[in-house]
FIMI-805809 format. One record per residue (C-alpha): y, x, z; chain. Coordinates in nm, 3 decimals. Layout:
BEGIN
((Y,X,Z),'A')
...
This chain:
BEGIN
((-0.017,0.015,0.001),'A')
((0.352,0.127,-0.102),'A')
((0.641,0.110,0.117),'A')
((0.794,-0.107,-0.131),'A')
((0.495,-0.326,-0.090),'A')
((0.515,-0.329,0.275),'A')
((0.894,-0.390,0.279),'A')
((0.832,-0.730,0.073),'A')
((0.542,-0.798,0.285),'A')
((0.755,-0.783,0.618),'A')
((1.045,-0.950,0.481),'A')
((0.832,-1.223,0.359),'A')
((0.692,-1.272,0.710),'A')
((1.042,-1.268,0.878),'A')
((1.160,-1.540,0.659),'A')
((0.811,-1.736,0.741),'A')
((0.882,-1.704,1.159),'A')
((1.275,-1.726,1.162),'A')
((1.192,-2.075,0.941),'A')
((0.950,-2.187,1.193),'A')
((1.192,-2.076,1.518),'A')
((1.446,-2.272,1.370),'A')
((1.282,-2.583,1.295),'A')
((1.127,-2.531,1.648),'A')
((1.456,-2.488,1.820),'A')
((1.585,-2.859,1.712),'A')
((1.334,-3.058,1.952),'A')
((1.394,-2.761,2.218),'A')
((1.786,-2.796,2.205),'A')
((1.748,-3.213,2.165),'A')
((1.478,-3.253,2.504),'A')
((1.724,-3.007,2.754),'A')
((2.037,-3.222,2.587),'A')
((1.872,-3.535,2.644),'A')
((1.761,-3.454,3.016),'A')
((2.062,-3.299,3.104),'A')
((2.257,-3.599,2.975),'A')
((2.065,-3.779,3.180),'A')
((2.088,-3.575,3.495),'A')
((2.487,-3.630,3.434),'A')
((2.508,-3.978,3.385),'A')
((2.282,-4.051,3.734),'A')
((2.439,-3.825,3.962),'A')
((2.798,-3.675,3.833),'A')
((3.080,-3.821,3.898),'A')
((3.290,-3.597,3.709),'A')
((3.351,-3.661,3.353),'A')
((3.387,-3.249,3.256),'A')
((3.027,-3.242,3.349),'A')
((2.952,-3.369,2.964),'A')
((3.094,-3.020,2.887),'A')
((2.761,-2.882,2.989),'A')
((2.538,-3.096,2.763),'A')
((2.798,-3.008,2.498),'A')
((2.699,-2.622,2.573),'A')
((2.336,-2.694,2.527),'A')
((2.436,-2.819,2.179),'A')
((2.669,-2.564,2.072),'A')
((2.427,-2.296,2.167),'A')
((2.137,-2.486,2.027),'A')
((2.332,-2.537,1.681),'A')
((2.460,-2.161,1.681),'A')
((2.099,-2.044,1.719),'A')
((1.991,-2.251,1.407),'A')
((2.264,-2.153,1.201),'A')
((2.213,-1.790,1.284),'A')
((1.843,-1.822,1.178),'A')
((1.920,-1.976,0.873),'A')
((2.188,-1.745,0.760),'A')
((1.970,-1.462,0.805),'A')
((1.674,-1.640,0.632),'A')
((1.909,-1.707,0.354),'A')
((2.016,-1.324,0.315),'A')
((1.691,-1.172,0.348),'A')
((1.588,-1.428,0.051),'A')
((1.872,-1.319,-0.187),'A')
((1.793,-0.957,-0.099),'A')
((1.429,-1.052,-0.197),'A')
((1.568,-1.162,-0.527),'A')
((1.749,-0.899,-0.647),'A')
((1.561,-0.637,-0.576),'A')
((1.238,-0.719,-0.586),'A')
((1.224,-0.998,-0.874),'A')
((1.526,-0.935,-1.058),'A')
((1.400,-0.592,-1.058),'A')
((1.049,-0.708,-1.231),'A')
((1.240,-0.908,-1.460),'A')
((1.469,-0.620,-1.556),'A')
((1.141,-0.427,-1.612),'A')
((1.257,-0.171,-1.371),'A')
((0.975,-0.204,-1.155),'A')
((0.597,-0.252,-1.284),'A')
((0.466,-0.406,-0.995),'A')
((0.391,-0.793,-1.009),'A')
((0.577,-0.960,-0.731),'A')
((0.577,-1.362,-0.673),'A')
((0.896,-1.525,-0.820),'A')
((0.921,-1.776,-0.571),'A')
((1.335,-1.672,-0.431),'A')
((1.431,-1.684,-0.798),'A')
((1.221,-2.032,-0.912),'A')
((1.332,-2.198,-0.558),'A')
((1.724,-2.093,-0.628),'A')
((1.682,-2.260,-0.967),'A')
((1.539,-2.573,-0.848),'A')
((1.694,-2.648,-0.526),'A')
((2.038,-2.806,-0.671),'A')
((1.868,-2.991,-0.912),'A')
((1.745,-3.269,-0.660),'A')
((2.000,-3.507,-0.659),'A')
((2.079,-3.663,-0.290),'A')
((1.743,-3.498,-0.248),'A')
((1.834,-3.181,-0.057),'A')
((1.742,-3.094,0.290),'A')
((2.008,-3.050,0.586),'A')
((1.889,-2.689,0.698),'A')
((2.135,-2.668,0.976),'A')
((2.073,-3.016,1.093),'A')
((2.405,-3.096,1.096),'A')
((2.391,-3.480,1.109),'A')
((2.186,-3.475,1.416),'A')
((2.424,-3.220,1.559),'A')
((2.736,-3.454,1.512),'A')
((2.560,-3.754,1.574),'A')
((2.467,-3.577,1.892),'A')
((2.818,-3.456,1.993),'A')
((2.943,-3.807,1.942),'A')
((2.687,-3.949,2.168),'A')
((2.748,-3.679,2.454),'A')
((3.103,-3.814,2.466),'A')
((2.947,-4.103,2.705),'A')
((2.875,-3.923,3.000),'A')
((3.252,-3.789,2.961),'A')
((3.382,-4.162,2.963),'A')
((3.160,-4.347,3.206),'A')
((3.340,-4.224,3.550),'A')
((3.702,-4.313,3.361),'A')
((3.810,-3.964,3.308),'A')
((4.226,-3.894,3.328),'A')
((4.418,-3.859,3.043),'A')
((4.402,-3.511,3.068),'A')
((4.039,-3.491,3.125),'A')
((3.959,-3.680,2.821),'A')
((4.192,-3.520,2.600),'A')
((4.055,-3.136,2.667),'A')
((3.678,-3.307,2.660),'A')
((3.743,-3.519,2.337),'A')
((3.904,-3.191,2.196),'A')
((3.608,-2.965,2.259),'A')
((3.352,-3.220,2.102),'A')
((3.601,-3.247,1.768),'A')
((3.614,-2.859,1.768),'A')
((3.255,-2.853,1.782),'A')
((3.199,-3.108,1.506),'A')
((3.461,-2.911,1.308),'A')
((3.261,-2.588,1.374),'A')
((2.922,-2.747,1.230),'A')
((3.091,-2.877,0.905),'A')
((3.247,-2.557,0.871),'A')
((2.906,-2.391,0.879),'A')
((2.777,-2.661,0.645),'A')
((3.008,-2.586,0.382),'A')
((2.969,-2.180,0.460),'A')
((2.590,-2.246,0.406),'A')
((2.611,-2.431,0.075),'A')
((2.832,-2.139,-0.106),'A')
((2.597,-1.871,0.089),'A')
((2.327,-1.845,-0.160),'A')
((2.579,-1.828,-0.437),'A')
((2.803,-1.567,-0.290),'A')
((2.555,-1.316,-0.156),'A')
((2.362,-1.323,-0.463),'A')
((2.645,-1.144,-0.664),'A')
((2.718,-0.902,-0.334),'A')
((2.355,-0.818,-0.347),'A')
((2.352,-0.774,-0.739),'A')
((2.672,-0.594,-0.712),'A')
((2.560,-0.334,-0.419),'A')
((2.211,-0.294,-0.591),'A')
((2.342,-0.262,-0.952),'A')
((2.220,-0.558,-1.131),'A')
((2.448,-0.819,-1.319),'A')
((2.304,-1.138,-1.463),'A')
């Protein structure tokens, strides 16, 4: 086995592991969020306690986002360094063309695409997360602060989703320029 074969195999395994962990984080995050929310509703008289549950959501989202960005980055590297190298005949080894094929098929799914960042779930949970904040009748300052932090979180989610939608195209071109391939 060559170093090149070993690198390819390790990077594909890394993609598989990170993809699995990303999906496994979703039920873990929402279980902890829901459990903490119940505790806050039952035992807390402080509206700002809802910020603890917001922190759980934010941490879960940031972990999912980081894993997704990393997987996409590795995928673009594999696409340029391995798959396009084969197409350019600069490498004689035969490697699967998964990344190139997946990138061509992905945009062709009208309305059938997946949400790899689970943005609808996280935004919905952020909105529901306001319920424990309003139950103990917050002051205007408390609700303003709590509402602003929830809105900031939703904006973060939407910005991350927009960046993720552009990531493949942007990073593909960056890898091509770094590695020296032009399409």
